[in-house]
N, C-alpha and C positions, 0 to 999 in steps of 0.2 A: 517561436515558442515564447510565451510570456511567463512571468512569475506565477500567474494564477492558473491558467488552464492551457494545455497544449492545443494546437489546432486539431480539427477533426481528423485530418489525415494521419495523425499519430495514433488513432484508435485502431485496434486490431479487429479481428473478425467478430461480428456481432452474433452471438449464440442465442440472442434473445434476452440474456441477462448479463453476459460478460461485458464490462466496460474497461477498456485499456487506454492508458495515456503513455504509450511507449511506441517507438518506431521499429523495434525488433520483432522477430517472429515469436508468437506465443509458444510456450513449452507444450509439447503434444503428448506428454506422458504424465501419469498420476504422481502425486506426491506421497511420500512415505512419512511415517511418524518420526519425531525427533529421535527416539530410541533406536528405531530401525536405521535411520540415516547414520547415526553415530557408529553402528555396528557393521557398516559396509563402506566400500570405497567407490562404488559406481553410481550411486544415486546423485541426481542433480536437482531434485525437487523435494521439498520437505514441507510438512504441514505442522504448524505450531498450534497446539491446543492450549486453552486456558490452564494455567498451572505449570506448563512447560517453561523452562528457563532458556530464553533466546540466547543468552550469553554462551551457552554450550555450543552454539553454531559458529561463533566468532573465529575459531581457528580454521574453519572450513569454508569461509565465505567465497574464496576463489573458485570453488567447484560448484557453487550453487547458481542455478539459472532462475529458479523460482522458489519463493517462500510464500506459502499460503498461511494466513493467520486466521484462525477460526473464531467467529463471534457467534456462539450458540444462542445468545440472547442479547438484544440491543443494549441492555443495561450493563453488560459485562465489559468493562473498559480495559481489561488486562492486555488486550491485543494492541492497544495504542502504545503501551510501554514496550512491547516486543518490537514493534516497528521502529520506534525511535532508537532503541538500543542497537538494532541492526544497521540502520542508516548512519548513526554516529560512529559505528565501528568500521564504516567504509563499504558496506554492501551496496552494490550498484545494480544488481539484477532486479527482476520483477518482484514486487512485493504486493501480493494480492489479498485483499480483505474478502473473506468468504463467510456465508451464513446469514445471520439476521442483521444485515446491513441496511440501514434506512437512509433515505435521501438527505435528511437533515444532518446526518453524520459525515457525509462525504467530504466536505470542506475541511473538517477537523482531521479526518483520516489522511487527507492529502498533506496537511501540515506536518503530520507525524512521519510521512514518507511513503505512504501507499500510492502506487501508480496504476493499480488495477483493482477492480471490484467485481465480485461474482455473488450478488445478493440472492437470497432464497426466492425472492419475489422480483418480477420484472419492474424496473424503474422507468418512469416516463422520461424520455430524452430531454424534453423542455424543462422538466423539474430538475434534472441533473444539471443542465446548463445554468439554470437560475440559482441553484445551490452554490455553484462555484463563483458566480458573478455577484452574489449578495453583498459580500464584504470586500471591497476593493483594496482596503488597507489592513495591515496587521499591526499588532502592538508589541509582539515579542519575537525573538528569533526562534526558528524551529528547523526541522529536518528538510523543509522544502526550499530553503535558501531565499525566501522572500525577504526583502528589506523592510524592517519595521519602520513605521511612520516617524518615530522619533529620530531615527538615524537619517532619514531623508531630510528631516527638518534641520537637524543640528550637525549633519555631516559626520 
């Protein structure tokens, strides 16, 4: 596994749209809303909508296997913050971007901590690979743990 993109065998089942960069089994049950999740003790999958506060999930990270973050429109960037908040808090489960996810957003979403994508529209596999390969170096630290180019240069 490289800093950029995990090998193809890390991808889970292809549903025609689902793209996963994890080696574990995908969660096979639906996600509940944040409010519903907080009101019960048996849910292990939650869906964060724009306007939800991802910080409410932090005390419950150990029981979460899947967090879906909804992007209802490609220009709505609130989900990036939700992902970063959860990864910085130590969430290690599947973090899936769902909704209006475009191929040119994938690399930025990975930098924020997303490791699975379920876009509304099917994405061409070659376009996905090209999106991750386009920028081999990064300039700032992020949730994906890639080493910034300045740190490589100056140690």
